[in-house]
N, C-alpha and C positions, 0 to 999 in steps of 0.2 A: 440372194440371200449367201452364196458361197464367199461372196466378195467382204460381206461383214465378219463372216464366220472366220476366213482367214485374217482379216485386220485385226479381230478381238484377240486370235491365236498370237499374232504376232505382238499384241501390246502386253498380253500376260506373260509371252516368255520375254519379253525385253525387261517386265516389272521382275519379273523371277529372278531373273540372273542379276538384277542390278543389287549389290552389295554396300551401295553409300548407306552410311549410319549404322551398319551393322557394329561396328567398334561401340559406339557409344553404346547402342541395345546392350551388347553384352559387358561392359562396363558397370551401367546401371543394374543388372541383374549380378553380377558379382558383388555390388555393393549392397545390394538389397539379401544377398544370400548370407554375408558378414553381418549385415545392422541387425536383421530379424533375430536373431537368437541371442542377441547381445539385448534386445529391445524387452524380449519376452523373458529373459533373467532378471531384467531391473524392475518389470513389473510384477513377477511373481514374488521376488524376495526383497527386492530394494524397497519398493513402493510403501509395504506397511509400517517399514521402518522411518521413514522419511514423513508418513503422516501421523505418526504418533510422536516425532521430533516437533514439527510443526504444530500440532495440536497443543501439547504440553506447553509449549511456547507462546502460542497464542493465549492460552490460559493465564499464563504469569504477566504478558502485557496488558491482558484486561483489568487485572487485579492493579497493577501498579497505575493505569489508567484511573481507574476509580480511586486510589488513595491521592493520587495528584488533582484530580479535580474536584474531591472533597475537601481538600485542601490541609489534610494531615503531613 
């Protein structure tokens, strides 16, 4: 049992010391920290305006389509 505990301890120490991939993880966290506030801002303030713009233009497009299909 002692040998299993020692080998498990060695493996855990080796994994804990391994810093491979830390730069990638830090980069992802920084990008997320920058992107999250931008996304929240866009969803809170920009999305209602975008939705209104598209809704108005879809209505216009629908009216124009009806005119074309009815032959006017």
